[in-house]
SEMARMI-542549 format. One record per residue: y, z, x of N, C-alpha, C, O in turn; residue number from 1; residue in three letters. Coordinates in Angstrom, 2 decimals, decimal comma. Each point is the difference from the previous one (the first is absolute). Example, Ala and Ser with C-alpha at 12.3 -4.5 7.8 and 13.67 -1.06 7.14 Angstrom:
SEMARMI-542549
R     n_v     n_w     n_u    ca_v    ca_w    ca_u     c_v     c_w     c_u     o_v     o_w     o_u num residu
R   -5,69    7,80   13,19    1,19    0,00   -0,89    1,20    0,00    0,90   -0,02    0,66    1,04   1    ALA
R    1,07   -1,38   -1,39    1,19    0,06    0,82    1,09    0,73   -0,77    1,11    0,17    0,51   2    SER
***
This chain:
SEMARMI-542549
R     n_v     n_w     n_u    ca_v    ca_w    ca_u     c_v     c_w     c_u     o_v     o_w     o_u num residu
R   -1,18    0,00    0,85    1,18    0,00   -0,85    1,25    0,00    0,90    0,13    0,87    0,86   1    MET
R    0,78   -1,81   -1,04    1,20   -0,05    0,84    0,95    1,15   -0,30    0,06    0,50   -1,13   2    PRO
R    0,67   -0,09    2,15    0,99    1,06   -0,18    1,19   -0,58   -0,75    0,50   -1,06    0,35   3    ILE
R   -0,06    1,76   -1,39    1,14   -0,52   -0,76    1,31    0,22    0,76    0,05    0,75    0,97   4    ASP
R    0,99   -1,42   -1,44    1,29    0,03    0,69    0,55    1,42    0,13    0,53    0,36    1,06   5    GLU
R   -0,64    0,43   -2,10    0,55    1,36    0,04   -0,73    0,84    1,04    0,65    0,72    0,77   6    ILE
R   -1,96   -0,79   -0,74   -0,76    0,78    0,98    0,32   -0,47    1,42    0,11    0,82    0,91   7    THR
R    0,03   -2,12   -0,73    0,35   -0,54    1,31    1,37    0,51    0,46    0,16    0,41    1,14   8    SER
R    0,80   -0,43   -2,05    1,34    0,50    0,34   -0,03    1,49    0,33    0,65    0,44    0,94   9    LEU
R   -1,41    0,33   -1,72   -0,10    1,44    0,26   -0,63    0,25    1,37    0,41    0,92    0,71  10    ALA
R   -1,39   -1,73   -0,33   -0,61    0,13    1,31    0,98   -0,31    1,12    0,05    0,70    1,01  11    GLY
R    0,74   -1,76   -1,20    1,03   -0,34    0,99    1,03    1,11    0,12    0,45    0,33    1,10  12    ARG
R   -0,07    0,26   -2,24    0,94    1,12    0,01   -0,59    1,15    0,80    0,69    0,59    0,84  13    LEU
R   -1,93   -0,27   -1,08   -0,65    1,09    0,73   -0,01   -0,23    1,49    0,24    0,93    0,78  14    GLY
R   -0,51   -2,16   -0,37    0,01   -0,33    1,43    1,39    0,21    0,59    0,14    0,54    1,10  15    GLU
R    0,89   -0,98   -1,83    1,37    0,16    0,47    0,41    1,46    0,11    0,61    0,42    0,98  16    GLY
R   -0,97    0,36   -2,00    0,34    1,42    0,01   -0,75    0,74    1,10    0,56    0,86    0,68  17    LEU
R   -1,84   -1,18   -0,51   -0,79    0,65    1,04    0,58   -0,31    1,38    0,05    0,87    0,87  18    ALA
R    0,39   -2,10   -0,68    0,60   -0,38    1,27    1,30    0,73    0,29    0,38    0,18    1,16  19    GLY
R    0,30    0,24   -2,22    1,27    0,74    0,15   -0,20    1,51   -0,08    0,94    0,77    0,18  20    LEU
R   -2,17   -0,33   -0,45   -0,29    1,42   -0,26    0,94    0,53   -1,07    0,59    1,07    0,15  21    SER
R   -0,47   -1,84   -1,24    0,94    0,34   -1,07   -0,75    0,08   -1,34   -1,11   -0,50   -0,16  22    ALA
R    1,78    1,14   -0,79   -0,55    0,14   -1,34    0,89   -0,71   -1,01    1,17   -0,29    0,26  23    GLN
R   -1,76    0,03   -1,44    0,71   -0,64   -1,10   -0,23    0,81   -1,27   -1,04    0,64   -0,17  24    VAL
R    2,02   -0,70   -0,72   -0,12    0,58   -1,34    0,47   -1,03   -1,01    0,72   -0,94    0,34  25    SER
R   -1,14    1,12   -1,59    0,40   -0,90   -1,07    0,68    0,78   -1,11   -0,33    1,16   -0,26  26    THR
R    1,29   -1,81   -0,39    0,65    0,53   -1,20   -0,05   -1,11   -1,04    0,70   -1,01    0,13  27    ALA
R   -1,52    1,20   -1,14   -0,29   -1,09   -0,92    0,34    0,35   -1,44   -0,19    1,13   -0,45  28    GLU
R    0,69   -2,12   -0,24    0,21    0,11   -1,43   -0,87   -1,05   -0,69   -1,09    0,32   -0,47  29    SER
R    1,54   -1,57    0,41   -0,70   -1,02   -0,78   -1,41   -0,31    0,49   -0,81   -0,50   -0,78  30    CYS
R    0,49    0,78    2,02   -1,34   -0,26    0,53   -0,97    1,16   -0,23   -1,20   -0,15    0,22  31    THR
R    1,70    1,28   -0,66   -0,86    1,11   -0,40   -0,99    0,48    1,04   -1,08    0,47   -0,35  32    GLY
R    1,42   -0,59    1,62   -0,89    0,46    1,06   -0,80   -1,12    0,64   -0,83    0,25    0,87  33    GLY
R    1,07   -1,48   -1,28   -0,75   -1,13    0,52    0,19   -0,24    1,49   -0,93   -0,44    0,68  34    GLY
R    2,11    0,72   -0,17    0,24   -0,18    1,44   -0,79    1,04    0,79   -0,65   -0,32    0,99  35    ILE
R    0,72    1,57   -1,44   -0,76    1,06    0,67   -1,50   -0,28   -0,08   -0,72    0,24    0,97  36    ALA
R    0,25   -0,73   -2,09   -1,42   -0,32   -0,15   -0,41   -1,07    1,00   -1,05    0,10    0,63  37    GLU
R    1,89   -1,12   -0,49   -0,30   -1,09    0,94   -0,08    0,54    1,44   -0,90   -0,37    0,76  38    ALA
R    1,85    1,22   -0,41    0,03    0,56    1,35   -1,24    0,83    0,28   -0,57   -0,07    1,09  39    ILE
R    0,15    0,84   -2,06   -1,15    0,89    0,22   -1,34   -0,71   -0,13   -1,04    0,65    0,14  40    THR
R    1,04   -1,95   -0,41   -1,24   -0,79    0,08   -0,49   -0,08    1,44   -1,19   -0,20    0,26  41    ARG
R    2,11    0,37    0,68   -0,30   -0,22    1,40   -0,59    1,27    0,61    0,61    1,07   -0,04  42    ILE
R   -1,80   -1,21    0,61   -0,63    1,14    0,67    0,90    0,48    1,13    0,53   -0,80    0,77  43    ALA
R   -0,36    2,10   -0,69    0,85    0,58    1,03    1,46    0,11   -0,40    0,83    0,43    0,80  44    GLY
R   -0,51   -0,80   -2,04    1,40    0,05   -0,42    0,57    1,42   -0,01    1,22    0,17   -0,03  45    SER
R   -2,07    0,82    0,04    0,53    1,38    0,04    0,78    0,26    1,27    0,78    0,96    0,06  46    SER
R   -0,96   -1,77    0,97    0,75    0,16    1,25    1,43   -0,49   -0,13    0,86    0,40    0,79  47    ALA
R   -0,57   -1,27   -1,77    1,34   -0,58   -0,08    0,58   -0,06   -1,41    1,14   -0,44   -0,17  48    TRP
R   -1,89    0,86   -0,84    0,56    0,08   -1,36    0,29    1,46   -0,30   -0,91    0,83   -0,05  49    PHE
R    2,19   -0,52   -0,15    0,41    1,40   -0,16   -0,05    0,46   -1,46   -0,61    1,02   -0,30  50    GLU
R    1,24   -1,78   -0,63    0,08    0,45   -1,39    0,39   -1,16   -0,90    0,64   -0,96    0,43  51    ALA
R   -1,04    1,09   -1,69    0,42   -0,96   -1,02    0,60    0,76   -1,17   -0,57    0,97   -0,49  52    GLY
R    1,72   -1,43    0,05    0,68    0,60   -1,15    0,02   -1,03   -1,12    0,56   -1,08    0,16  53    PHE
R   -1,16    1,42   -1,30    0,08   -0,86   -1,17    0,99    0,67   -0,94   -0,33    0,97   -0,69  54    VAL
R    1,54   -1,50    0,67    1,09    0,60   -0,77    0,40   -0,99   -1,09    1,00   -0,71    0,11  55    THR
R   -1,80    0,69   -1,15    0,19   -0,97   -1,07    1,23    0,32   -0,84    0,73   -0,91   -0,40  56    TYR
R   -0,50    2,17    0,12    1,17    0,38   -0,81    1,21    0,24    0,89   -0,12    0,32    1,18  57    SER
R    1,29   -0,47   -1,78    1,23    0,29    0,74    0,05    1,46    0,43    0,46    0,32    1,09  58    ASN
R   -0,94    0,56   -1,96   -0,02    1,42    0,33   -0,80    0,29    1,25    0,41    0,82    0,82  59    GLY
R   -1,55   -1,48   -0,66   -0,82    0,22    1,19    0,61   -0,65    1,24   -0,19    0,50    1,11  60    GLN
R    0,92   -1,58   -1,30    0,72   -0,59    1,14    1,00    1,02    0,55    0,19    0,11    1,21  61    LYS
R    0,43    0,63   -2,11    0,95    1,03    0,41   -0,73    1,23    0,55    0,35    0,49    1,08  62    THR
R   -1,36    0,01   -1,79   -0,69    1,21    0,41   -0,74   -0,17    1,33    0,14    0,84    0,89  63    ARG
R   -0,91   -1,90   -0,75   -0,85   -0,16    1,18    0,72   -0,64    1,18   -0,29    0,32    1,16  64    GLN
R    1,24   -1,22   -1,45    0,60   -0,78    1,08    1,50    0,25    0,18    0,60   -0,54    0,93  65    LEU
R   -0,01    1,35   -1,80    1,42    0,32    0,15    0,95   -1,11   -0,39    1,15   -0,01    0,44  66    GLY
R   -1,60   -0,94   -1,27    0,90   -1,06   -0,46    1,07    0,64   -0,89   -0,35    0,69   -0,96  67    VAL
R    1,63   -0,91    1,25    1,05    0,58   -0,84   -0,10   -0,48   -1,45   -0,05   -1,21   -0,26  68    PRO
R    0,02    2,14   -0,66   -0,17   -0,33   -1,41    1,07   -0,93   -0,56   -0,27   -0,78   -0,90  69    GLY
R    1,47    0,87    1,44    1,08   -0,84   -0,52   -0,22   -1,49    0,27    0,58   -0,84   -0,68  70    GLU
R   -1,41    0,52    1,66   -0,27   -1,42    0,28   -0,67   -0,69   -1,18    0,25   -1,18   -0,24  71    LEU
R   -1,08    1,89   -0,50   -0,69   -0,62   -1,13    0,99   -0,39   -1,09   -0,20   -0,99   -0,70  72    PHE
R    1,26    1,76    0,57    1,03   -0,30   -1,00    0,90   -1,15    0,46    0,43   -0,82   -0,81  73    GLU
R   -0,15    0,77    2,11    0,98   -0,97    0,49   -0,61   -1,35    0,38    0,58   -1,04   -0,30  74    THR
R   -1,75    1,04    0,97   -0,58   -1,27    0,46   -1,41   -0,25   -0,53   -0,50   -1,11    0,12  75    VAL
R   -0,15    2,13   -0,69   -1,34   -0,16   -0,54   -1,07    0,23    1,05    0,26   -0,03    1,20  76    GLY
R   -1,47    0,27   -1,69   -1,12    0,30    0,89   -0,40   -1,20    0,86   -0,49    0,17    1,11  77    ALA
R    0,69   -1,36   -1,63   -0,36   -1,22    0,73    1,26   -0,50    0,69    0,72   -0,86   -0,52  78    VAL
R   -0,45    1,42    1,71    1,24   -0,30    0,70   -0,17    0,29    1,49   -0,87    0,76    0,41  79    SER
R    1,74   -1,38    0,37    0,02    0,24    1,44    0,21    1,48    0,30   -0,71    0,58    0,82  80    ARG
R    1,67    0,01   -1,48    0,35    1,39    0,29   -1,19    0,94   -0,23   -0,24    0,91    0,79  81    GLU
R   -0,49   -1,14   -1,88   -1,12    0,88   -0,31   -1,15   -0,19    1,00   -0,54    0,99    0,48  82    VAL
R    0,16   -2,24   -0,16   -1,12   -0,16    0,94    0,37    0,48    1,40   -0,85    0,51    0,72  83    VAL
R    2,11   -0,68   -0,34    0,40    0,52    1,31   -0,06    1,52    0,02   -0,41    0,59    1,00  84    GLU
R    0,81    0,06   -2,10   -0,12    1,46   -0,09   -1,46    0,42   -0,04   -0,37    1,03    0,57  85    ALA
R   -0,48   -1,82   -1,24   -1,43    0,31   -0,04   -0,62   -0,08    1,38   -0,79    0,87    0,38  86    MET
R    1,13   -1,90    0,38   -0,61   -0,15    1,32    0,46    1,12    0,94   -0,80    0,52    0,78  87    VAL
R    2,06   -0,15   -0,85    0,48    1,12    0,81   -0,67    1,30   -0,41   -0,36    0,82    0,85  88    ARG
R    0,18   -0,64   -2,16   -0,66    1,20   -0,50   -1,45    0,08    0,44   -0,49    1,09    0,32  89    GLY
R   -0,21   -2,22   -0,31   -1,39   -0,01    0,45   -0,09    0,34    1,48   -0,89    0,75    0,42  90    ALA
R    1,81   -1,28    0,37    0,01    0,33    1,43    0,28    1,48    0,20   -0,66    0,66    0,80  91    GLN
R    1,65   -0,16   -1,51    0,39    1,40    0,15   -1,14    0,94   -0,43   -0,33    0,95    0,71  92    ARG
R   -0,27   -1,23   -1,86   -1,03    0,89   -0,55   -1,28   -0,05    0,82   -0,72    1,00    0,08  93    ALA
R    0,41   -2,15    0,52   -1,27   -0,15    0,70    0,11    0,17    1,51   -0,98    0,33    0,66  94    SER
R    2,15   -0,57   -0,11    0,16    0,00    1,44   -0,43   -1,29    0,67    0,02   -0,09    1,23  95    GLY
R   -0,41   -0,91   -2,01   -0,44   -1,28    0,55    1,20   -0,80    0,51    1,07    0,02   -0,60  96    ALA
R   -1,27   -0,72    1,70    1,06   -0,86    0,55    0,26   -1,19   -0,94    1,16   -0,35   -0,25  97    ARG
R   -2,22   -0,26   -0,25    0,12   -1,18   -0,85   -0,29    0,36   -1,46   -0,79    0,89   -0,29  98    PHE
R    1,45   -1,62   -0,61   -0,28    0,17   -1,43    0,38   -1,28   -0,73    0,79   -0,82    0,48  99    ALA
R   -1,38    0,67   -1,65    0,35   -1,09   -0,91    0,19    0,61   -1,37   -0,67    0,97   -0,36 100    VAL
R    1,60   -1,54   -0,41    0,23    0,43   -1,38    0,15   -1,23   -0,89    0,57   -1,01    0,41 101    ALA
R   -1,10    1,11   -1,62    0,11   -1,09   -0,97    0,35    0,55   -1,38   -0,47    1,06   -0,40 102    VAL
R    1,29   -1,83   -0,31    0,33    0,30   -1,38    0,27   -1,32   -0,69    0,81   -0,80    0,47 103    SER
R   -1,48    0,57   -1,59    0,17   -1,29   -0,65   -0,41    0,01   -1,45   -0,39    1,02   -0,57 104    GLY
R    0,50   -2,20   -0,02   -0,34   -0,20   -1,41   -1,20   -0,93   -0,05    0,14   -1,22    0,11 105    ILE
R   -1,33    1,81   -0,26   -1,24   -0,78    0,04   -0,30   -0,68   -1,33   -0,75   -0,98   -0,03 106    ALA
R    1,32    1,46   -1,05   -0,18   -0,63   -1,30   -1,21    0,55   -0,75   -0,66    0,93    0,47 107    GLY
R    0,37   -1,51   -1,61    0,65   -1,19   -0,54    1,36    0,26   -0,64    0,75   -0,94   -0,27 108    PRO
R   -0,44    2,21    0,02    1,31    0,34   -0,59    0,83    0,72    1,04   -0,46    0,24    1,12 109    ALA
R    1,70    0,11   -1,49    0,85    0,79    0,86    1,06   -0,77    0,75    0,89    0,60    0,60 110    GLY
R   -0,96   -1,92   -0,63    0,98   -0,80    0,71    1,29   -0,17   -0,80    0,07    0,32   -1,18 111    GLY
R    0,94   -0,84    1,86    1,29   -0,30   -0,63    0,53   -1,28    0,61   -0,63   -0,57    0,90 112    SER
R    1,76    0,11   -1,38    0,60   -1,21    0,58    0,37    0,23    1,46   -0,15   -0,91    0,82 113    ALA
R    0,63    2,11   -0,49    0,38    0,31    1,37   -1,21    0,28    0,89    0,01   -0,33    1,19 114    GLN
R   -1,04    0,93   -1,77   -1,21    0,35    0,75   -1,21   -0,42   -0,82   -0,60    0,81   -0,71 115    LYS
R    0,23   -2,10    0,82   -1,14   -0,48   -0,79   -1,32    0,54    0,51   -0,09    0,50    1,13 116    PRO
R   -0,94   -0,60   -1,96   -1,35    0,38    0,41   -0,32   -0,74    1,29    0,28   -1,19    0,13 117    VAL
R   -0,87    1,90    0,80   -0,33   -0,57    1,31    1,00    0,37    1,08   -0,23   -0,28    1,17 118    GLY
R    1,36    0,91   -1,55    0,99    0,45    0,98   -0,53    1,23    0,70   -0,38    0,98   -0,64 119    THR
R    0,35   -1,03    1,96   -0,51    1,12    0,80    0,93    0,20    1,19    0,32   -0,95    0,71 120    VAL
R    0,10    2,19   -0,50    0,73    0,38    1,22   -0,98    0,66    0,94   -0,80    0,85   -0,41 121    TRP
R    0,86   -1,24    1,68   -0,83    0,59    1,05    0,92    0,52    1,10    1,05   -0,60    0,26 122    LEU
R   -1,43    1,69    0,37    0,73    0,53    1,16   -1,00    0,48    1,02   -1,05    0,54   -0,33 123    ALA
R    1,41   -0,75    1,59   -0,83    0,43    1,13    0,85    0,85    0,93    1,15   -0,33    0,27 124    TRP
R   -1,70    1,42    0,20    0,72    0,87    0,93   -0,74    0,12    1,32   -1,22    0,09    0,05 125    GLY
R    2,00   -0,10    1,02   -0,49    0,23    1,36    0,99    0,95    0,65    1,08   -0,42    0,43 126    ASP
R   -1,44    1,68   -0,37    0,96    0,99    0,50    1,22    0,01   -0,88   -0,09    0,23   -1,21 127    GLY
R    1,26   -0,47    1,80    1,25    0,01   -0,75    0,32   -1,33   -0,66    0,84   -0,06   -0,90 128    GLU
R   -1,49   -1,01    1,33    0,29   -1,32   -0,55   -0,73   -0,22   -1,33   -1,18    0,35   -0,15 129    ARG
R    1,91   -0,94   -0,80   -0,59   -0,35   -1,29    0,35   -1,45   -0,31    1,14   -0,43    0,16 130    VAL
R   -2,15   -0,31   -0,60    0,17   -1,39   -0,41   -0,42   -0,09   -1,46   -0,95    0,67   -0,41 131    HIS
R    1,62   -1,49   -0,38   -0,40   -0,15   -1,40    0,11   -1,45   -0,43    0,70   -0,80    0,62 132    SER
R   -1,40    0,48   -1,69   -0,10   -1,37   -0,48   -0,36    0,01   -1,48   -0,83    0,80   -0,44 133    LEU
R    1,47   -1,68   -0,31   -0,36   -0,19   -1,41   -0,80   -1,28   -0,11    0,39   -1,04    0,54 134    CYS
R   -1,53    1,11   -1,24   -0,84   -1,17   -0,21   -0,20   -0,19   -1,50    0,09    0,95   -0,77 135    ARG
R   -0,36   -2,17    0,38   -0,36   -0,29   -1,38   -1,37   -0,66    0,02   -0,15   -1,15    0,43 136    ARG
R   -0,84    1,88   -0,88   -1,37   -0,49   -0,02   -0,34   -0,54   -1,38    0,40    0,57   -1,02 137    PHE
R   -1,13   -1,65    0,98   -0,42   -0,62   -1,25   -1,44    0,39   -0,30   -0,79    0,29    0,90 138    LEU
R    0,47   -0,31   -2,19   -1,36    0,31   -0,42   -0,05    1,18   -0,94    1,02    0,54   -0,41 139    GLY
R   -2,25   -0,15    0,08   -0,18    1,13   -0,90    0,12    1,32    0,79    0,26   -0,02    1,21 140    ASP
R   -0,44    1,11   -1,88    0,15    1,33    0,60   -0,84    0,16    1,27    0,51    0,44    1,03 141    ARG
R   -1,78   -0,81   -1,10   -0,87    0,14    1,16    0,47   -0,87    1,16   -0,04    0,43    1,16 142    ASP
R    0,49   -1,64   -1,46    0,46   -0,91    1,05    1,27    0,51    0,66    0,15   -0,11    1,22 143    GLU
R    0,77    0,67   -2,00    1,23    0,56    0,56   -0,34    1,17    0,91    0,55    0,12    1,10 144    VAL
R   -1,43    0,75   -1,55   -0,39    1,15    0,82   -0,72   -0,44    1,27    0,26    0,55    1,07 145    ARG
R   -1,14   -1,51   -1,18   -0,74   -0,53    1,15    0,96   -0,60    1,03   -0,10    0,30    1,19 146    HIS
R    1,03   -1,12   -1,65    0,98   -0,62    0,90    0,90    1,05    0,65    0,42   -0,17    1,15 147    GLN
R   -0,13    1,24   -1,86    0,83    1,07    0,55   -0,74    0,72    1,13    0,60    0,29    1,04 148    THR
R   -1,88   -0,01   -1,22   -0,79    0,65    1,05   -0,02   -0,88    1,24    0,18    0,48    1,12 149    VAL
R   -0,41   -1,78   -1,31   -0,02   -0,92    1,14    1,35   -0,01    0,72    0,05    0,10    1,22 150    ILE
R    1,04   -0,22   -1,97    1,34   -0,02    0,61    0,29    1,29    0,75    0,58   -0,04    1,08 151    ALA
R   -0,99    1,17   -1,64    0,23    1,29    0,66   -0,76    0,07    1,32    0,55    0,44    1,01 152    ALA
R   -1,79   -0,88   -1,02   -0,81    0,04    1,22    0,50   -0,99    1,05    0,05    0,33    1,19 153    LEU
R    0,32   -1,53   -1,62    0,56   -0,97    0,95    1,23    0,59    0,67    0,17   -0,11    1,22 154    ILE
R    0,70    0,74   -2,00    1,19    0,62    0,57   -0,32    1,10    0,99    0,64    0,10    1,04 155    GLY
R   -1,65    0,72   -1,35   -0,39    1,05    0,93   -0,58   -0,57    1,29    0,29    0,51    1,08 156    LEU
R   -1,10   -1,56   -1,19   -0,54   -0,64    1,21    1,14   -0,53    0,85    0,00    0,17    1,22 157    VAL
R    0,97   -0,82   -1,85    1,15   -0,52    0,74    0,78    1,14    0,65    0,40   -0,10    1,16 158    ARG
R   -0,18    1,16   -1,91    0,79    1,12    0,51   -0,67    0,64    1,22    0,67    0,31    0,98 159    LEU
R   -1,98   -0,13   -1,05   -0,70    0,62    1,13   -0,05   -0,94    1,22   -0,25    0,44    1,12 160    THR
R    0,48   -1,73   -1,36    0,05   -0,97    1,11    1,42   -0,14    0,54    0,25   -0,83    0,88 161    ALA
R    0,68    1,64   -1,40    1,39   -0,06    0,47    0,82   -1,08   -0,65    1,09   -0,32    0,48 162    GLY
R   -1,59   -0,24   -1,58    0,72   -1,05   -0,72    0,68    0,57   -1,23   -0,29    1,12   -0,43 163    GLU
R    1,20   -1,92   -0,15    0,68    0,39   -1,24   -0,97   -0,25   -1,15   -0,40   -1,15   -0,22 164    ASN
R    0,01    2,18   -0,53   -0,99   -0,18   -1,07    0,52   -0,80   -1,19   -0,79   -0,53   -0,78 165    PRO
R    2,10    0,44    0,63    0,56   -0,70   -1,16    0,28   -1,47    0,28    0,57   -0,69   -0,85 166    SER
R   -0,96    0,21    2,02    0,17   -1,41    0,34   -1,31   -0,75   -0,22   -1,09    0,56    0,16 167    GLN
R    1,22   -1,82   -0,53   -1,20   -0,82   -0,11   -0,66    0,00   -1,33   -1,02   -0,66   -0,18 168    GLY
***
């Protein structure tokens, strides 16, 4: 059975993190823990996977990750400001050098003209540096979530290689 793309990316991430003697954490909303699940498919991931936070509600984004509550009123949960606060919160709470955060609208409902279904914000942190990117994924709920996990892992692989995760 061939290794699927997600497992391959998680393996590459593990190799990069092991080479840096660094750890990673995840802060997930729309993926519901899918990124952490992918990472922990890899044998030995306990050496470089620190923690996963599934903060589906706004309240948990604030409680677990320290996202300022006023951001939900001003810019909404699916925004650059929120995912950047989530990634910083995951780094702070876990002590991991690297982190990824995602928040999006997987559908089939919940979208708007400004933020249609498939809109996903991603953020990656490396120490003090944070990179973020908004993507619009097409497809049904499962496809949006699947594409988000892939994008998050690709960004982490790039980040651990010293590249900008939001490019390409």
